[in-house]
C-alpha positions in Angstrom: -27.4 -52.0 -18.9 -27.6 -48.8 -16.9 -30.7 -46.6 -16.5 -31.1 -43.8 -19.0 -31.0 -40.6 -17.0 -32.6 -38.7 -19.9 -35.9 -40.5 -19.6 -35.8 -41.8 -16.1 -36.5 -45.4 -17.2 -35.1 -48.5 -15.6 -33.5 -51.2 -17.6 -35.6 -54.4 -18.2 -33.8 -57.5 -16.9 -33.6 -60.8 -18.9 -36.1 -62.5 -16.5 -38.6 -59.7 -16.9 -38.2 -59.7 -20.7 -38.8 -63.5 -20.8 -41.9 -63.1 -18.7 -43.2 -60.4 -21.1 -42.5 -62.6 -24.1 -44.4 -65.6 -22.5 -47.4 -63.4 -21.7 -47.4 -61.9 -25.2 -47.2 -65.4 -26.7 -50.2 -66.6 -24.5 -52.2 -63.5 -25.4 -51.5 -63.9 -29.2 -52.2 -67.6 -29.1 -55.5 -67.0 -27.3 -56.7 -64.4 -29.8 -55.7 -66.6 -32.8 -57.7 -69.5 -31.4 -60.7 -67.3 -30.6 -60.7 -66.1 -34.2 -60.4 -69.6 -35.5 -62.9 -71.4 -33.4 -64.7 -68.9 -31.1 -64.1 -67.8 -27.5 -66.5 -70.3 -25.9 -65.0 -73.3 -27.8 -61.4 -72.5 -26.8 -60.0 -73.9 -23.6 -57.1 -72.8 -21.5 -55.4 -76.1 -22.4 -55.6 -75.2 -26.1 -54.2 -71.8 -25.5 -51.3 -73.1 -23.5 -50.6 -75.8 -26.1 -50.6 -73.2 -28.9 -48.2 -71.0 -26.9 -46.0 -74.0 -26.2 -46.1 -73.7 -22.4 -47.5 -75.8 -19.5 -51.2 -75.3 -18.6 -50.2 -73.9 -15.2 -48.1 -71.2 -16.9 -51.2 -69.6 -18.2 -52.4 -68.9 -14.7 -49.2 -67.2 -13.8 -50.2 -64.4 -16.2 -54.0 -64.6 -16.4 -56.3 -65.7 -13.5 -58.9 -67.0 -15.9 -59.7 -67.1 -19.6 -61.9 -64.0 -19.2 -58.9 -61.9 -18.4 -57.9 -62.1 -22.0 -61.0 -59.9 -22.7 -59.6 -57.3 -20.3 -56.2 -57.4 -22.0 -57.8 -57.1 -25.4 -59.8 -54.0 -24.3 -56.8 -52.4 -22.8 -54.8 -52.9 -25.9 -57.6 -51.2 -27.9 -57.7 -48.3 -25.5 -53.9 -47.8 -25.9 -54.1 -48.0 -29.7 -56.9 -45.4 -29.8 -55.2 -43.0 -27.4 -51.9 -43.3 -29.3 -53.7 -42.6 -32.6 -55.4 -39.6 -31.3 -52.3 -38.3 -29.7 -50.5 -38.4 -33.0 -53.3 -36.6 -34.8 -54.1 -34.0 -32.2 -51.4 -31.6 -33.3 -52.7 -31.5 -36.9 -56.1 -30.0 -36.4 -57.8 -29.0 -33.1 -61.2 -28.3 -34.5 -63.8 -30.4 -32.6 -65.6 -31.8 -35.6 -62.3 -32.9 -37.3 -61.3 -34.5 -34.0 -64.6 -36.4 -33.8 -64.1 -37.6 -37.4 -60.6 -38.7 -36.7 -61.7 -40.5 -33.6 -64.3 -42.5 -35.6 -61.7 -43.2 -38.2 -59.3 -44.5 -35.6 -61.9 -46.8 -34.1 -62.8 -48.1 -37.6 -59.2 -48.8 -38.3 -58.6 -50.6 -35.1 -61.5 -53.0 -35.8 -60.8 -53.5 -39.4 -57.2 -54.4 -38.8 -58.3 -57.5 -36.9 -61.7 -58.5 -38.3 -61.7 -62.1 -37.2 -60.5 -61.3 -33.7 -62.9 -58.3 -33.4 -65.9 -60.5 -34.3 -65.0 -63.2 -31.8 -64.1 -60.8 -29.0 -67.1 -58.6 -29.3 -69.3 -61.6 -28.7 -67.2 -62.7 -25.7 -67.2 -59.1 -24.4 -71.0 -58.9 -24.5 -71.5 -62.4 -23.0 -69.1 -61.5 -20.1 -71.3 -58.4 -19.3 -68.5 -56.0 -20.0 -70.7 -53.3 -21.6 -72.4 -52.9 -18.1 -69.3 -53.2 -15.9 -66.5 -51.5 -17.7 -65.8 -47.8 -17.7 -67.1 -46.2 -20.9 -63.7 -44.9 -22.0 -64.9 -44.2 -25.6 -67.7 -42.1 -24.3 -65.3 -40.1 -22.1 -63.0 -39.5 -25.1 -65.9 -38.2 -27.1 -67.1 -36.1 -24.2 -63.7 -34.5 -23.7 -63.7 -33.5 -27.4 -67.2 -32.1 -27.2 -66.4 -30.2 -24.0 -63.3 -28.6 -25.6 -65.3 -27.9 -28.8 -68.1 -26.2 -27.0 -65.8 -24.0 -25.0 -63.9 -23.0 -28.1 -67.0 -22.2 -30.1 -66.7 -25.2 -32.5 -69.9 -26.8 -31.2 -73.1 -25.4 -29.8 -72.9 -23.8 -26.3 -74.9 -25.5 -23.6 -74.2 -29.1 -24.6 -73.8 -31.6 -21.8 -70.5 -33.3 -22.9 -71.2 -36.6 -21.0 -74.6 -36.9 -22.6 -73.2 -36.3 -26.1 -70.3 -38.6 -25.4 -72.7 -41.4 -24.4 -74.7 -40.8 -27.5 -71.7 -41.0 -29.8 -70.6 -44.2 -28.0 -74.0 -45.7 -28.6 -73.8 -44.7 -32.3 -70.3 -46.2 -32.6 -71.2 -49.5 -31.0 -74.4 -49.8 -32.9 -72.5 -49.5 -36.2 -69.8 -51.8 -34.9 -72.1 -54.6 -34.0 -73.9 -54.3 -37.4 -70.6 -54.4 -39.2 -69.3 -57.4 -37.1 -72.2 -59.5 -38.3 -70.8 -59.3 -41.9 -67.2 -58.2 -41.2 -65.6 -60.9 -43.3 -67.6 -59.9 -46.3 -67.1 -56.2 -46.1 -64.6 -54.1 -48.1 -61.9 -52.1 -46.3 -63.2 -48.7 -45.2 -66.8 -49.7 -45.0 -67.0 -49.4 -41.2 -65.3 -46.0 -41.4 -67.7 -44.9 -44.1 -70.7 -45.9 -41.9 -69.3 -44.2 -38.8 -68.6 -41.0 -40.7 -72.1 -41.1 -42.2 -73.9 -41.5 -38.8 -71.6 -38.8 -37.2 -72.6 -36.4 -40.0 -76.2 -37.2 -39.5 -75.9 -36.5 -35.8 -74.1 -33.2 -36.3 -76.4 -32.0 -39.1 -79.6 -33.1 -37.4 -82.6 -34.7 -39.0 -85.3 -32.0 -38.5 -86.3 -29.6 -41.1 -85.4 -26.1 -39.9 -88.5 -24.0 -39.0 -89.0 -21.0 -41.3 -88.2 -17.7 -39.8 -91.3 -15.9 -38.4 -92.4 -12.8 -40.1 -92.4 -9.7 -38.1 
C-alpha cells in the first residue's frame, strides 16, 4: 500500500501490525487480570498465558510489569485530550470547559470501574503521584489561564495554583469513589465532581455586607 500524500502518513507493514496486535493483547490481558485478582497478585507469567504468548514475549514490549501502569496512564491522557478536543468547538466559556473536563474524567473512570479501582491502587503504590507530570493539573491550568484572560474568571488568578487545586479536588473525589465504585450508580462520580467544582467556583464564605458611606 502506497503512502497517502494527503496526510503524509506512511503505510503500516504486516510485521508492524502484528507487533501492535500482540502488544495490545498483552495490555488488555494485563488489565483484565488486574481487575479480576489485583495488580500485586498478577504475575507476568499469567499475563503472557492469558495473551497466549511466551513469557519472553512480554519483555519485548514491556520491560517490567510496572510499565503497564505507564501505558494505562497514557491511554487515559489520550482519551481525555480527545474528548476535550471534540467538545472545545461547542462552547469556549471557561466554566463550561471546566465542567466538561470533570465530566470527561468521570466518564473515563466509570467506563472501566474494575480496572480503575485496581490500577489506582497500583499507581499509588508505584509512587506515580509523586513522579509523573501532573497533566490533569496542566489541562485545568490552561483552561483557567484562558478564562482569566477572556474575562470568564477572576483576574489575577495563578493558573498553575488553581490547576493543582482542581487536580487535588478531582483525585480526592476519585479515590473516595473508587472505594465503593462497584456499588455506585452510573453518573455518581460526575455528580460529585460537578458539585465540588461548583463549591469551589462559588466559594464558601458569606459575602461581607457593603460598608455604609
